[in-house]
C-alpha positions in Angstrom: -2.7 -12.5 30.8 -0.1 -12.2 33.6 0.7 -8.6 32.7 -3.0 -7.7 32.6 -3.7 -9.2 36.0 -0.6 -7.6 37.6 -1.6 -4.2 36.3 -5.2 -4.5 37.4 -4.5 -6.0 40.9 -1.4 -3.8 41.3 -3.5 -0.7 40.9 -6.2 -2.0 43.2 -3.6 -2.9 45.8 -1.8 0.5 45.5 -5.0 2.5 46.0 -7.0 0.3 48.4 -4.6 -1.9 50.4 -1.2 -0.2 50.5 -1.9 1.8 53.7 -3.6 -1.2 55.3 -0.4 -3.3 54.7 1.8 -0.5 55.9 -0.2 0.0 59.1 0.1 -3.7 59.9 3.8 -3.8 59.2 4.3 -0.7 61.4 2.3 -2.4 64.2 4.2 -5.7 64.0 7.8 -4.5 63.5 7.7 -1.0 65.1 8.6 0.6 61.8 7.3 4.1 60.7 6.6 3.7 57.0 4.6 6.7 55.8 1.0 6.3 54.7 0.1 7.4 51.2 -3.5 8.5 52.2 -4.7 8.2 48.7 -8.2 8.9 47.6 -9.8 5.7 46.3 -10.8 5.9 42.7 -14.6 5.6 42.4 -15.7 2.0 41.6 -12.2 0.6 41.4 -13.2 -2.7 43.0 -16.0 -3.2 40.5 -14.3 -2.2 37.2 -11.1 -4.1 38.2 -13.1 -7.3 38.5 -14.8 -6.6 35.1 -11.4 -6.2 33.4 -10.0 -9.3 35.2 -13.0 -11.4 33.9 -12.4 -10.1 30.4 -8.7 -10.8 30.5 -9.2 -14.4 31.8 -12.0 -15.1 29.2 -9.6 -13.8 26.5 -6.9 -16.1 27.8 -9.2 -19.1 27.6 -10.3 -18.2 24.1 -13.9 -17.3 25.0 -14.0 -13.7 23.7 -14.8 -12.6 20.1 -13.1 -9.6 18.6 -14.3 -6.3 20.1 -13.2 -2.9 19.1 -11.4 -0.6 21.6 -14.5 1.6 21.9 -16.7 -1.4 22.6 -14.4 -2.6 25.3 -14.0 0.9 26.8 -17.8 1.2 26.9 -18.1 -2.2 28.7 -15.6 -1.1 31.4 -17.0 2.5 31.8 -20.7 2.0 31.3 -21.7 4.3 34.2 -25.0 2.9 35.6 -23.3 0.0 37.2 -19.7 1.3 37.3 -19.5 2.4 41.0 -21.6 -0.1 42.9 -22.3 -3.0 40.6 -23.6 -5.4 39.5 -20.3 -6.9 38.2 -21.2 -7.6 34.6 -19.5 -9.8 31.9 -18.6 -8.8 28.4 -20.8 -11.4 26.8 -24.0 -10.0 28.4 -23.2 -6.3 27.8 -21.2 -5.8 24.6 -23.7 -7.6 22.3 -26.4 -5.3 23.7 -24.2 -2.3 22.9 -23.7 -3.5 19.4 -27.4 -4.0 18.7 -28.5 -1.1 16.6 -32.1 -1.4 17.8 -30.9 -0.5 21.3 -29.7 2.9 20.1 -33.2 4.0 19.5 -35.5 5.5 22.1 -38.0 2.9 23.4 -40.8 4.3 25.5 -41.7 0.9 27.1 -38.1 0.4 28.3 -37.9 4.0 29.5 -41.0 3.5 31.6 -39.7 0.3 33.1 -36.4 2.0 33.8 -38.1 4.9 35.5 -40.0 2.5 37.8 -36.9 0.5 38.7 -34.9 3.8 39.3 -37.8 5.1 41.5 -37.9 2.0 43.6 -34.1 2.0 44.0 -34.0 5.7 44.9 -36.7 5.1 47.5 -34.8 2.2 49.0 -31.7 4.3 49.2 -33.0 7.7 50.4 -36.1 6.8 52.4 -35.1 3.4 53.9 -31.3 2.9 53.9 -30.4 6.5 54.9 -33.0 6.4 57.7 -31.7 3.2 59.1 -28.2 4.5 58.7 -28.9 7.4 61.1 -29.9 4.9 63.9 -26.8 2.8 63.1 -24.5 5.7 63.3 -25.9 6.6 66.7 -25.4 3.1 68.0 -21.9 2.6 66.7 -20.8 6.0 68.0 -21.4 4.9 71.6 -21.3 1.0 71.6 -20.4 0.8 75.3 -23.7 2.4 76.4 -26.0 0.4 74.1 -27.4 -2.3 76.3 -29.2 -5.3 75.0 -32.3 -3.7 73.4 -30.5 -0.9 71.8 -27.8 -3.2 70.4 -30.4 -5.5 68.9 -32.2 -2.6 67.3 -29.0 -1.2 65.9 -28.0 -4.6 64.6 -31.3 -5.1 62.8 -31.1 -1.5 61.5 -27.8 -2.2 59.9 -29.0 -5.5 58.4 -31.7 -3.5 56.6 -29.6 -0.5 55.9 -27.0 -2.4 53.9 -29.6 -4.4 52.0 -31.6 -1.3 51.0 -28.5 0.7 50.3 -26.9 -1.8 48.0 -30.1 -3.2 46.5 -31.3 0.4 45.9 -28.1 1.3 44.0 -28.4 -1.9 41.9 -32.1 -1.1 41.1 -31.1 2.4 40.1 -28.4 1.0 37.8 -30.9 -1.4 36.3 -33.3 1.5 35.7 -30.7 3.7 34.1 -29.6 0.8 31.9 -33.2 0.4 30.8 -33.2 4.1 29.7 -30.6 3.0 27.2 -32.4 -0.3 26.4 -29.7 -2.2 28.2 -30.6 -5.2 30.5 -28.3 -5.3 33.5 -28.3 -8.6 35.4 -30.2 -9.0 38.7 -28.0 -8.8 41.8 -30.4 -9.5 44.7 -33.2 -12.0 45.0 -34.7 -11.7 48.5 -31.5 -12.9 50.3 -33.0 -12.5 53.8 -35.5 -15.2 53.0 -32.6 -17.8 52.7 -32.7 -20.9 54.9 -29.0 -21.6 54.6 -25.8 -19.6 54.1 -25.3 -21.3 50.7 -28.8 -20.2 49.7 -28.1 -16.7 51.0 -25.0 -16.3 48.8 -27.1 -17.5 45.8 -29.4 -14.5 46.4 -27.0 -11.8 47.8 -24.7 -9.9 45.4 -25.3 -12.6 42.9 -22.9 -11.3 40.3 -20.0 -11.2 42.9 -20.9 -14.8 43.8 -20.8 -15.7 40.1 -17.4 -14.0 39.7 -15.8 -15.8 42.6 -17.3 -19.1 41.5 -16.2 -18.8 37.9 -12.7 -17.2 38.4 -11.6 -18.5 41.8 -13.6 -21.5 43.1 -13.7 -23.5 39.8 -10.0 -22.9 38.9 -9.0 -24.0 42.4 -10.7 -27.3 41.7 -14.2 -26.6 42.9 -15.7 -29.7 44.4 -13.9 -32.1 42.0 -11.0 -33.0 44.3 -12.6 -34.3 47.4 -14.4 -32.9 50.4 -11.3 -31.4 52.2 -10.2 -29.6 49.1 -13.7 -28.4 48.5 -13.8 -26.9 52.0 -10.4 -25.3 51.5 -11.6 -23.8 48.2 -14.7 -22.4 49.9 -12.6 -20.8 52.6 -10.3 -19.2 50.1 -13.2 -17.8 48.1 -14.7 -16.1 51.2 -11.3 -15.0 52.5 -10.7 -13.2 49.2 -14.3 -11.9 49.3 -13.6 -10.3 52.7 -10.5 -8.6 51.5 -12.3 -7.4 48.4 -14.9 -5.7 50.5 -12.5 -3.5 52.4 -9.0 -2.9 53.8 -9.7 -3.8 57.4 -9.4 -7.0 59.5 -13.1 -6.7 60.2 -13.9 -7.4 56.6 -11.5 -10.3 56.5 -13.0 -11.8 59.6 -16.5 -11.3 58.2 -15.4 -13.3 55.1 -13.9 -16.1 57.2 -17.1 -16.3 59.3 -19.2 -16.8 56.1 -16.7 -19.2 54.7 -16.8 -21.3 57.9 -20.6 -21.2 58.0 -20.7 -22.4 54.3 -18.4 -25.3 55.1 -20.5 -26.3 58.2 -23.6 -26.1 56.0 -21.9 -28.5 53.5 -20.8 -30.9 56.1 -24.2 -31.1 57.8 -26.2 -30.7 54.7 -28.4 -33.8 55.3 -29.1 -32.9 59.0 -29.9 -29.3 58.1 -32.3 -30.4 55.4 -34.4 -32.2 58.1 -34.8 -29.0 60.2 -38.1 -27.1 60.1 -37.8 -24.3 57.5 -38.7 -21.6 60.1 -35.8 -22.8 62.3 -33.4 -23.0 59.4 -34.3 -19.4 58.4 -34.0 -18.2 62.0 -30.5 -19.7 62.3 -29.4 -18.3 59.0 -30.8 -14.8 59.5 -29.3 -14.6 63.0 -25.9 -15.6 61.8 -26.1 -13.0 59.0 -27.0 -10.3 61.5 -24.1 -11.2 63.8 -21.7 -11.2 60.9 -22.9 -7.8 59.7 -21.7 -6.4 63.1 -18.1 -7.2 62.2 -18.7 -5.8 58.7 -19.9 -2.5 60.1 -17.6 -2.1 63.1 -14.5 0.1 62.9 -12.5 -2.6 64.6 -12.8 -6.2 65.8 -12.7 -5.0 69.4 -15.6 -2.7 68.8 -17.6 -5.6 67.2 -16.8 -7.8 70.3 -18.0 -5.0 72.6 -21.2 -4.7 70.6 -21.8 -8.5 70.9 -21.1 -8.3 74.6 -23.8 -5.6 75.0 -26.3 -8.0 73.4 -25.4 -11.0 75.5 -25.0 -9.2 78.8 -28.8 -8.7 79.0 -28.4 -5.2 80.2 -31.9 -3.7 79.7 -31.7 0.1 79.3 -34.1 2.6 77.7 -34.0 3.1 74.0 -31.6 5.9 73.0 -33.2 9.2 72.0 -30.9 9.3 69.0 -32.2 6.0 67.7 -35.9 7.0 68.0 -35.1 10.5 66.5 -33.6 8.8 63.4 -37.1 7.6 62.5 -38.8 11.0 63.1 -38.8 11.9 59.4 -40.1 15.3 58.2 -42.4 13.4 55.8 -44.2 11.9 58.8 -44.8 15.4 60.3 -46.1 16.6 56.9 -48.5 13.7 56.7 -49.8 14.3 60.2 -50.4 18.0 59.4 
């Protein structure tokens, strides 16, 4: 088990975090260690977690015997390999072994085509359009002003949802082509009224992974309130690191961890709030946290927030409005 974890996390660290560590060491100690500048293997964060879950389940005796080809298919099944969801062996390999799933089924193919179409539309028509406006805003943060900053902030909130949700829908659709059911990964997260509810609906398979393999082994909520809060913070700290090798991701994770702890502490009081107010607070926090997730640096994120709160009203940037002038609209008007 230890060898398996070391090999998997070692490879992930080498490709994804080595240069990040070296850059921080060079900054702190004035050293000049050389960066590797490695290309990140496609989907390494996702298939690493799938292999880790398999190793830990094997260690605890919860895995039947699978052949090497069945295990290899579980790890490399391409629909969800590069962007999730993060699947478990017990929900995938039995489907691979079912001989009925190896026959063409028109009903599943039609369902898959619909899911793939929805996902492709989310990604290409919605996420990529919002992304153009976001790129314009983050390329010149100092000149945004309040209105532009709010627009760009909301654009990124919808970009990241339609981007990631679209990929997962496409994965679900391709899986259906092969009669394979891939688990749901999103369930209207922006309707959540608390941060805890948000993480029950956003990237659900990642939440499941951290709950099963980090939160519960640390003690979960079984060792008192303070230990529970500590465990929650550890989970979100690790989640931030997993998302990317930058302090912005780590701070984003810590922010969500702190919000989750506050939600737990004031659970009774929050339950008495009007649902609309609870939703507004949650959605506003998620938007602000996304700024740190998207920014190139913490200082850029702080500048972005300053633009919002300075109440500097300037005209909407041409680049932002141009992002929504799609050729499809011109074709419809003609």
